[in-house]
N, C-alpha and C positions, 0 to 999 in steps of 0.2 A: 917117494912116489910123485911123479909129475902128472899133473892134470892136463887134459886135452886142451882146455881153454887157457892154460897158464901163459901162453905166448901172446894172447890177445889183451891181457890185463897189464897195467903198469905195476912195477914193483913197489907198492906202497907198504906192504906188510911182509914180515918174515914168515917163513914156513911154520915156525913155532907159534906165532900169533894166530895164523890161520887154523892150525890144529887145535889150539886152545878154544877158538871161537866155534869151531865145529863141535867140539865136545860139549861146550855150554849149550849150543843150539840143540843138540841131541837130548841133553838132560832136560832142558826146558820143554821140548816137545813131549817127552815122556810124562813130565809133571802135568802139562796141559791135557794130555790124553787121559791120565788118571782122574783129573778134576772133572772132565767131561763125563766119564763113566760114573763117578760118584753123583754128579748132578742129575744125570739121566736116571740113575737108580732112585734118587730121592723123589724125582718127579713121578716115576712109575709107582713108587710106594705111596706117595701122597694122593695121587689121582686115581690110581688103579690102572690096570693094563688095557682094558677095552677102550675107554675114552682116549687114552694116550695113543693107542694104535690107530684109532679112527682119525684123530687130529693129524698124526703124522702122515696118514694116507692122503688126507685132503691137501695138506701142504705139499706133499710129493707130487700129487696130480697138478696142483697149480703151478709148481715149478716146471713140470714137464710141459704144461699147456702154454705157458708164457715164454719160456726160454728155449726149450728144445724143439718142440713141434713147429714146423714152418707154417707161417700164416698164409692164408689164401687171400689174394686180392679180390676186390669186388668184380673185376673183369673175369675171373675164373668161375664165378658163380652163375654167370649168364650163359 
């Protein structure tokens, strides 16, 4: 199977090496995801659900406030 971007890249690696790297990456991603689920479960179990949900809500709001929502300049307030 030929990738759309394969013409843009130099031939540094063989297709077999690329397939092997993709397989390892996929496996590593699954391991990291499982570790994140276990860690979140341990935190929920240790702290309890209500404080954890509140903290996640505050963190989510702060991320929204500082990174997603556009900031108004001082000229817009007058």
